[in-house]
C-alpha positions as CSV (number, residue, x, y, z in Angstrom):
1,X,-0.2,-0.1,0.2
2,X,2.2,2.4,-1.1
3,X,0.6,6.3,-1.2
4,X,1.2,9.0,-4.5
5,X,3.1,11.6,-2.6
6,X,3.4,15.2,-3.6
7,X,4.2,18.7,-2.2
8,X,1.6,20.9,-3.1
9,X,1.8,24.8,-3.3
10,X,-1.2,26.7,-1.2
11,X,-1.5,30.2,-2.3
12,X,1.9,30.7,-3.0
13,X,2.3,30.8,0.5
14,X,3.2,27.1,1.8
15,X,3.7,24.1,0.7
16,X,1.9,21.0,1.9
17,X,3.6,17.4,2.0
18,X,0.6,14.8,1.0
19,X,0.2,11.5,0.7
20,X,-2.6,10.1,-1.2
21,X,-3.9,6.1,-0.8
22,X,-5.9,5.6,-3.1
23,X,-8.4,2.5,-4.0
24,X,-9.8,1.9,-7.1
25,X,-13.1,0.4,-5.2
26,X,-13.6,3.5,-3.3
27,X,-16.1,5.9,-3.9
28,X,-15.6,8.4,-1.3
29,X,-12.1,10.4,0.0
30,X,-11.1,11.2,3.4
31,X,-8.5,13.7,4.7
32,X,-6.9,13.2,7.8
33,X,-5.4,16.5,10.3
34,X,-2.8,15.6,12.3
35,X,-2.6,16.7,16.3
36,X,0.2,19.3,16.9
37,X,3.8,18.4,16.4
38,X,2.8,15.1,14.7
39,X,3.5,13.6,10.8
40,X,1.7,11.9,8.9
41,X,2.8,8.6,10.3
42,X,0.5,9.2,13.2
43,X,-2.1,7.7,11.4
44,X,-0.5,5.2,10.4
45,X,-2.9,2.6,12.1
46,X,-6.1,4.6,11.1
47,X,-5.2,4.2,7.4
48,X,-5.3,0.5,8.0
49,X,-9.1,0.9,9.6
50,X,-10.0,3.3,6.8
51,X,-8.2,1.8,3.3
52,X,-9.7,0.0,0.8
53,X,-12.7,1.0,2.0
54,X,-12.0,5.0,1.4
55,X,-9.6,6.8,-0.6
56,X,-7.1,8.9,2.4
57,X,-5.5,11.7,2.2
58,X,-2.7,12.3,5.3
59,X,-0.5,15.9,4.8
60,X,1.9,17.5,7.2
61,X,1.5,21.0,8.9
62,X,4.3,23.9,6.7
63,X,6.3,23.4,10.0
64,X,5.9,19.8,10.5
65,X,7.3,16.6,9.3
66,X,7.9,16.3,5.4
67,X,6.2,19.9,5.1
68,X,8.9,21.6,7.2
69,X,12.2,21.7,4.4
70,X,9.6,23.3,2.3
71,X,8.9,26.6,4.1
72,X,10.6,29.3,5.8
73,X,8.8,29.1,9.2
74,X,8.8,32.6,9.4
75,X,5.7,33.2,11.3
76,X,3.3,30.9,13.5
77,X,0.8,29.5,12.3
78,X,-2.7,30.3,13.6
79,X,-5.7,27.8,13.7
80,X,-7.2,30.0,11.6
81,X,-4.2,29.8,8.7
82,X,-4.3,25.7,9.4
83,X,-8.0,26.0,8.7
84,X,-7.9,27.4,5.4
85,X,-5.0,24.6,4.3
86,X,-7.3,21.9,4.9
87,X,-10.1,23.7,2.5
88,X,-7.9,23.9,0.4
89,X,-6.8,20.6,0.1
90,X,-10.0,19.6,0.8
91,X,-11.0,21.3,-2.4
92,X,-7.5,20.0,-4.5
93,X,-8.6,16.1,-3.7
94,X,-12.3,16.6,-4.0
95,X,-12.5,15.0,-0.3
96,X,-16.1,14.1,1.2
97,X,-14.8,13.4,4.4
98,X,-12.5,14.9,6.8
99,X,-11.2,13.5,9.8
100,X,-9.1,15.5,12.4
101,X,-6.9,14.1,16.0
102,X,-6.5,15.8,19.2
103,X,-5.2,20.2,18.5
104,X,-6.4,19.2,14.7
105,X,-9.5,19.3,15.7
106,X,-9.1,23.1,16.3
107,X,-9.0,24.0,12.6
108,X,-11.1,21.1,11.5
109,X,-14.0,22.8,13.3
110,X,-13.6,26.2,12.2
111,X,-13.2,24.8,8.1
112,X,-16.5,22.8,8.6
113,X,-17.7,26.3,9.8
114,X,-17.3,27.9,6.5
115,X,-19.9,24.7,4.9
116,X,-16.9,23.7,2.2
117,X,-19.7,22.5,-0.3
118,X,-17.8,18.8,-1.1
119,X,-18.0,17.6,3.0
120,X,-20.9,15.3,3.6
121,X,-19.9,13.9,7.1
122,X,-17.1,14.8,9.9
123,X,-14.9,12.8,12.7
124,X,-13.6,14.7,15.5
125,X,-11.5,12.8,17.8
126,X,-9.9,13.1,21.1
127,X,-11.0,17.0,21.3
128,X,-13.4,18.9,23.4
129,X,-14.4,22.5,24.2
130,X,-13.0,22.4,27.8
131,X,-10.0,23.5,29.7
132,X,-10.8,20.8,32.0
133,X,-7.9,20.7,35.0
134,X,-5.9,17.5,34.0
135,X,-5.8,19.5,30.5
136,X,-4.8,22.9,31.6
137,X,-2.2,21.6,34.0
138,X,-0.4,19.7,31.2
139,X,-0.4,22.9,28.8
140,X,0.8,24.8,31.7
141,X,3.8,22.6,32.0
142,X,4.1,22.3,28.4
143,X,4.4,26.0,28.3
144,X,7.2,26.0,30.8
145,X,9.3,23.6,29.2
146,X,9.0,24.4,25.6
147,X,9.4,28.0,26.3
148,X,13.0,26.8,27.5
149,X,13.7,24.2,25.4
150,X,13.9,21.5,27.8
151,X,13.7,18.6,25.3
152,X,13.6,15.8,27.6
153,X,11.2,17.2,29.9
154,X,8.7,17.6,26.6
155,X,9.2,14.3,26.1
156,X,8.4,12.7,29.3
157,X,5.5,14.8,29.5
158,X,3.7,13.7,26.8
159,X,4.1,9.9,27.4
160,X,3.3,10.7,31.2
161,X,0.0,12.8,30.5
162,X,-1.9,12.2,27.5
163,X,0.1,9.4,26.0
164,X,0.0,7.6,29.5
165,X,-2.3,4.5,28.1
166,X,0.4,4.1,25.1
167,X,2.0,0.9,24.8
168,X,5.8,1.1,25.7
169,X,7.3,1.0,22.4
170,X,5.0,3.4,21.0
171,X,5.8,5.9,24.4
172,X,10.0,5.3,23.0
173,X,9.2,6.3,19.4
174,X,6.8,9.4,20.7
175,X,9.8,10.3,23.5
176,X,12.6,10.0,20.7
177,X,10.5,12.1,18.4
178,X,9.0,14.8,20.3
179,X,12.8,15.0,22.1
180,X,14.2,16.0,18.9
181,X,11.9,18.3,16.8
182,X,13.3,21.6,15.3
183,X,13.2,24.7,17.4
184,X,10.6,26.5,15.4
185,X,8.5,23.1,16.1
186,X,8.7,24.1,19.7
187,X,8.0,27.9,19.2
188,X,4.7,26.6,17.3
189,X,3.9,24.0,19.8
190,X,4.3,26.6,22.4
191,X,2.2,29.7,20.4
192,X,-0.6,26.7,20.4
193,X,-0.4,26.2,23.7
194,X,-0.3,29.7,24.7
195,X,-3.5,30.5,22.8
196,X,-5.5,27.6,24.1
197,X,-4.8,28.6,27.5
198,X,-5.5,32.5,26.8
199,X,-8.4,32.7,24.1
200,X,-12.0,32.3,24.5
201,X,-13.3,28.6,24.5
202,X,-16.5,29.8,22.9
203,X,-15.1,30.3,19.6
204,X,-15.3,26.7,19.1
205,X,-18.8,26.8,20.1
206,X,-19.7,29.4,17.5
207,X,-17.9,27.8,14.7
208,X,-20.2,24.7,15.6
209,X,-23.5,26.1,15.4
210,X,-22.3,27.3,11.2
211,X,-21.5,23.2,10.7
212,X,-24.2,21.9,8.7
213,X,-23.1,18.4,7.9
214,X,-23.5,15.2,10.5
215,X,-20.4,15.5,12.8
216,X,-18.7,12.2,14.6
217,X,-17.1,13.5,18.0
218,X,-15.3,10.1,19.4
219,X,-13.6,10.3,22.7
220,X,-11.5,7.7,24.9
221,X,-13.2,6.6,28.1
222,X,-9.7,6.8,30.4
223,X,-8.8,10.6,28.3
224,X,-9.4,13.0,31.0
225,X,-7.6,15.8,29.2
226,X,-10.1,15.6,26.1
227,X,-13.0,14.1,28.0
228,X,-15.9,12.2,26.8
229,X,-18.2,14.0,28.6
230,X,-16.7,17.5,27.7
231,X,-17.0,17.0,24.1
232,X,-20.8,16.3,24.1
233,X,-21.2,19.7,25.0
234,X,-20.9,19.9,21.3
235,X,-24.6,17.9,21.1
236,X,-26.1,21.4,21.9
237,X,-24.5,23.5,19.2
238,X,-23.6,20.9,15.8
239,X,-27.1,20.3,15.0
240,X,-25.9,16.6,13.5
241,X,-23.7,15.8,16.3
242,X,-23.4,12.0,17.2
243,X,-20.8,10.8,20.2
244,X,-19.0,7.7,20.4
245,X,-16.9,6.8,23.5
246,X,-14.3,4.2,22.5
247,X,-14.2,2.1,25.9
248,X,-11.0,1.1,27.9
249,X,-9.0,3.5,25.6
250,X,-7.4,6.9,26.3
251,X,-6.2,10.2,24.3
252,X,-4.7,7.9,21.6
253,X,-7.4,5.8,20.9
254,X,-6.6,3.1,18.0
255,X,-2.8,3.3,19.0
256,X,-3.4,1.4,22.3
257,X,-4.1,-1.6,22.3
258,X,-6.7,-4.0,19.5
259,X,-9.5,-3.7,20.9
260,X,-10.0,0.0,21.1
261,X,-8.3,-0.4,17.2
262,X,-11.5,-2.7,16.7
263,X,-13.8,-0.2,18.3
264,X,-12.0,2.8,17.0
265,X,-12.6,1.1,13.6
266,X,-16.5,0.2,13.8
267,X,-17.4,3.5,15.4
268,X,-15.7,5.2,12.3
269,X,-17.3,2.5,9.7
270,X,-20.7,2.4,11.4
271,X,-20.7,6.7,11.2
272,X,-19.1,6.8,7.3
273,X,-20.8,3.9,6.2
274,X,-23.4,3.3,8.6
275,X,-25.2,0.3,5.7
276,X,-22.1,-1.5,6.0
277,X,-21.6,-4.6,8.3
278,X,-18.6,-3.8,10.5
279,X,-17.0,-7.3,10.8
280,X,-13.5,-7.9,13.1
281,X,-10.6,-7.0,10.8
282,X,-7.4,-8.5,10.7
283,X,-4.9,-6.0,12.6
284,X,-1.5,-5.4,12.3
285,X,-1.0,-4.0,15.6
286,X,2.6,-2.3,16.4
287,X,3.7,-1.3,12.7
288,X,4.9,1.8,11.4
289,X,5.5,3.4,15.0
290,X,6.8,6.5,13.9
291,X,5.9,10.3,15.1
292,X,2.6,9.9,17.1
293,X,-0.5,12.1,17.3
294,X,0.0,15.0,20.0
């Protein structure tokens, strides 16, 4: 399963590395939106869950992964700019569906609020409109460690908090990835977190009110940072919202263990292709361990 690779020009301002997993029998295309500091590799298991039922598009933000060599990194990207990049990619790949993970939910909600004409359904995973106490503690420590470029503490912070339910092998790869990022990537993450801590959370709920397509919010039962109960606040704002809680799973859902992987896949297929029987697939677990999503 080899993707078609391209580096796309976005309005003459950014260059974005993309991977397109084409499936001859697929009728729909879904584009996946990374968490912060993550790369296309973080969706390795999710691609297996979705392909070949769908064509699948992955991409790296201009500051991350295989996109960063093609960009100057002269200014920080806001969630609004990331949302505009997503809208451009939706049009380029003629995507009918979009799925985000963690921080990727912020620009995805803003993009959906623009009512892109092609999009039919969306999945927002491991995201909530609430900064609860565990998340605030994580973000405040993150701002401190990122600001001082304390790579060791940043790596351990991720694994001890949102990544605490990951298998030990994934934790090792996650630590290695997070603790060796470029200085501009730390700066971008510091910018993201500072904005989250100081911004009005109502912006996400205001955006949600303008979304006119069905949206599935998917969260882990054990995720105390983007909690399922907090995510359900979107139910009062997104008119066509549904919710799925993945049992015995934390923030990273399908990466954490086989049952969570199976349940995540069934939730996705039940929402995106509700007439299709979602039988137990064969999994290739703990493969493609690279940068995890954050």
